[in-house]
C-alpha positions as CSV (number, residue, x, y, z in Angstrom):
1,V,0.0,-0.1,0.0
2,R,1.4,3.5,-0.7
3,A,-0.2,6.9,-0.5
4,K,-1.8,8.3,-3.4
5,G,-2.4,11.8,-4.6
6,S,-0.5,14.9,-6.0
7,E,2.2,16.8,-4.2
8,R,-0.4,19.2,-3.1
9,G,-3.0,16.9,-2.7
10,R,-1.5,14.4,-0.1
11,P,-1.1,17.0,2.7
12,E,-5.0,17.5,2.7
13,V,-6.8,15.1,4.8
14,L,-9.9,14.9,2.5
15,R,-7.7,14.4,-0.7
16,L,-5.2,11.5,0.5
17,G,-5.9,8.2,-1.3
18,Y,-4.2,4.9,-1.7
19,G,-2.7,2.7,-4.1
20,V,-3.1,-1.1,-3.5
21,K,-1.1,-3.8,-5.0
22,F,-1.8,-7.3,-4.9
23,N,0.0,-10.6,-5.0
24,S,0.5,-11.9,-8.2
25,E,-1.2,-15.0,-7.5
26,Q,-4.2,-13.1,-6.1
27,P,-5.2,-10.4,-8.2
28,F,-8.1,-8.3,-7.1
29,R,-11.5,-9.7,-8.6
30,G,-9.4,-12.3,-10.6
31,S,-7.6,-9.7,-13.0
32,H,-6.3,-6.5,-11.4
33,G,-2.8,-6.3,-10.1
34,S,-3.3,-3.1,-8.5
35,V,-6.3,-0.5,-7.7
36,L,-6.2,2.9,-6.5
37,I,-8.5,4.4,-3.7
38,D,-9.4,8.0,-4.6
39,R,-10.9,10.3,-2.0
40,S,-10.3,13.6,-4.0
41,E,-13.1,13.7,-6.7
42,G,-12.6,15.8,-9.5
43,V,-14.7,19.0,-8.6
44,S,-14.9,19.3,-4.7
45,Y,-14.6,16.3,-2.3
46,G,-16.7,13.3,-2.6
47,Q,-17.4,10.6,-5.0
48,R,-19.2,12.1,-7.9
49,E,-16.7,11.6,-10.5
50,V,-18.3,8.0,-10.7
51,L,-21.3,9.6,-11.8
52,M,-19.4,11.5,-14.7
53,N,-17.9,8.3,-15.9
54,L,-21.3,6.8,-16.1
55,V,-22.6,9.6,-18.2
56,M,-19.5,9.6,-20.6
57,T,-19.6,5.8,-20.8
58,G,-23.4,6.1,-21.7
59,A,-22.3,8.9,-24.3
60,G,-20.0,6.3,-26.0
61,S,-17.1,8.0,-24.7
62,V,-13.8,6.0,-25.0
63,S,-12.3,7.9,-22.2
64,G,-15.0,6.6,-19.8
65,E,-13.6,4.8,-16.7
66,Y,-15.5,1.6,-15.1
67,N,-15.0,2.2,-11.4
68,D,-16.9,1.4,-8.1
69,L,-17.9,2.9,-4.8
70,V,-16.1,1.5,-1.7
71,Q,-15.7,2.1,2.1
72,A,-12.2,2.7,3.0
73,L,-11.2,1.4,6.4
74,T,-7.9,2.9,7.3
75,P,-5.5,3.3,10.5
76,L,-6.6,7.0,11.0
77,S,-10.3,7.7,11.3
78,E,-9.9,11.2,9.4
79,H,-8.9,9.1,6.4
80,T,-12.0,6.6,6.9
81,G,-15.0,6.9,4.7
82,P,-16.3,6.7,1.1
83,A,-14.2,6.5,-1.9
84,E,-13.9,5.7,-5.6
85,L,-12.3,2.4,-6.3
86,Q,-10.3,3.0,-9.7
87,L,-9.7,-0.3,-11.8
88,D,-7.9,-0.1,-15.1
89,R,-8.1,3.7,-15.8
90,F,-6.1,4.3,-19.0
91,S,-4.2,1.2,-19.1
92,D,-3.0,-1.1,-22.0
93,L,-6.1,-3.4,-21.5
94,V,-8.5,-0.7,-21.9
95,L,-6.7,0.7,-24.9
96,A,-6.6,-3.1,-26.4
97,S,-10.3,-3.3,-25.8
98,Q,-11.0,0.0,-27.6
99,F,-9.1,-0.1,-30.7
100,A,-7.3,-2.3,-32.9
101,E,-3.9,-3.3,-31.5
102,G,-4.6,-0.2,-29.5
103,N,-2.1,-1.1,-26.5
104,S,0.9,-0.8,-29.3
105,R,0.5,2.8,-29.6
106,P,1.8,5.4,-27.0
107,L,0.0,7.4,-24.3
108,F,1.2,10.6,-23.1
109,E,0.3,12.3,-19.8
110,Y,0.4,16.3,-20.2
111,E,1.7,17.3,-16.6
112,L,3.5,20.7,-15.2
113,I,7.1,20.0,-13.9
114,Y,6.8,20.9,-9.9
115,Y,9.7,21.6,-7.8
116,P,10.1,22.6,-4.1
117,L,11.3,26.1,-2.9
118,S,12.5,25.1,0.6
119,T,13.9,22.2,2.9
120,S,13.6,20.8,6.3
121,D,16.9,22.7,7.4
122,G,17.1,25.4,4.9
123,T,20.2,23.9,3.0
124,A,20.3,22.6,-0.3
125,E,21.1,19.1,1.3
126,G,18.1,19.2,3.4
127,L,15.0,17.1,3.0
128,K,12.6,19.0,0.3
129,L,9.4,20.0,1.5
130,P,6.4,19.7,-0.9
131,Q,5.1,23.4,-0.1
132,P,5.8,26.1,-1.2
133,D,6.7,25.1,-4.6
134,S,6.4,26.4,-8.1
135,V,5.9,24.7,-11.7
136,I,7.0,24.7,-15.2
137,G,4.6,24.2,-18.0
138,T,4.3,24.5,-21.7
139,P,1.4,24.8,-24.1
140,I,1.1,22.2,-26.9
141,T,3.4,23.6,-29.2
142,D,6.4,23.2,-31.4
143,L,9.3,22.5,-29.1
144,G,11.6,21.3,-32.0
145,T,12.1,18.0,-33.2
146,D,14.2,16.6,-30.1
147,K,11.9,14.5,-27.9
148,E,13.9,15.3,-25.0
149,S,12.2,18.7,-25.1
150,Y,9.0,17.1,-24.6
151,R,9.6,14.5,-22.2
152,W,9.1,15.8,-19.0
153,N,5.9,17.7,-19.8
154,F,4.4,14.8,-21.8
155,M,5.6,11.6,-20.0
156,I,5.2,8.5,-21.9
157,Q,2.9,5.9,-20.1
158,N,3.3,3.0,-21.9
159,N,5.6,1.2,-24.8
160,E,8.6,2.8,-23.0
161,R,11.0,0.5,-24.7
162,E,9.7,2.2,-28.3
163,D,10.1,5.9,-26.7
164,N,8.2,6.9,-30.0
165,Y,7.5,10.8,-29.6
166,D,7.0,11.3,-33.5
167,R,3.2,11.7,-33.2
168,L,3.2,14.0,-30.1
169,I,5.9,16.0,-31.9
170,A,3.5,16.3,-35.2
171,L,0.8,17.5,-32.9
172,G,2.8,20.1,-31.4
173,Q,4.0,21.4,-34.6
174,T,0.4,21.6,-35.9
175,F,-0.7,23.4,-32.8
176,A,1.9,25.8,-33.8
177,L,0.5,26.8,-36.9
178,S,-2.0,29.6,-37.4
179,D,-5.2,30.4,-38.9
180,A,-5.9,28.4,-42.4
181,D,-2.8,26.2,-42.1
182,F,-4.0,24.9,-38.6
183,L,-7.4,24.3,-39.9
184,A,-6.1,22.3,-42.9
185,E,-3.5,20.1,-40.9
186,T,-5.3,19.4,-37.8
187,P,-7.7,16.7,-39.2
188,A,-4.6,14.5,-40.1
189,I,-3.3,14.9,-36.5
190,I,-6.0,14.5,-34.1
191,D,-9.9,13.1,-34.2
192,V,-11.4,16.4,-34.3
193,D,-14.7,14.7,-33.2
194,Q,-13.4,12.9,-30.3
195,W,-11.4,15.9,-29.3
196,L,-14.6,18.2,-29.0
197,R,-16.4,15.7,-27.4
198,A,-13.9,15.4,-24.7
199,F,-13.8,19.2,-24.4
200,A,-17.4,19.6,-24.2
201,F,-17.7,17.0,-21.5
202,A,-14.9,18.5,-19.6
203,T,-16.8,21.9,-19.5
204,L,-20.3,20.2,-18.9
205,S,-18.6,18.3,-15.8
206,G,-17.7,21.4,-13.9
207,A,-14.2,19.9,-13.2
208,V,-11.4,22.6,-13.0
209,D,-7.6,22.5,-13.4
210,N,-7.3,20.5,-16.5
211,Y,-6.7,21.1,-20.2
212,G,-10.1,20.2,-21.3
213,S,-12.0,22.8,-19.2
214,D,-9.8,25.7,-18.5
215,S,-6.7,25.2,-20.8
216,S,-4.2,24.5,-17.7
217,Q,-1.1,23.3,-18.9
218,H,-1.7,20.1,-17.4
219,N,-4.1,17.1,-16.3
220,A,-4.8,15.6,-19.6
221,Q,-3.7,12.4,-21.6
222,F,-3.0,12.2,-25.1
223,Y,-3.4,9.0,-27.1
């Protein structure tokens, strides 16, 4: 068992969650090697995210997750209560079930680079403190042809051995175009219909602090 949550979320009692890994001979529900217990939700605090996923799944969205509701019983009473049990999320199993050979193509997590500004004893050698901090982000744009320029804001989530950033670099180069060139080239790079459907639901759900609803330079996954 490990703590789950962002560097900013873990210190908050209402947002701390857990990651649970199972013995390979005893997978959860016969198939899951690990699960996540999430208490933070995507709008405020609670488990309404389950309803959002049901709506997305009902609308035929590839990105809708199949999760469950649980009661977390923890060593500390303040961490005990209802939670969302997150199962496969955007794993290779999900991609393979949605697309032909879907798990053979790369998935990227769009994220900020977080870094601390202080240590436990005020020296460079001291233990880093999660707060206060700052971040480095980038829009989706042309960062050149070297994948190392993309790596830490667009983290590859699968097929790490191939380490193929070609399509992501093409995405950035296309999004750096303007006006007519952008409109002409975009359909060859992204599924415009899926893209707009994802943005529509991100706005409808009320979830904030993500690329889909308020253009934050993080909290998105590109496949």
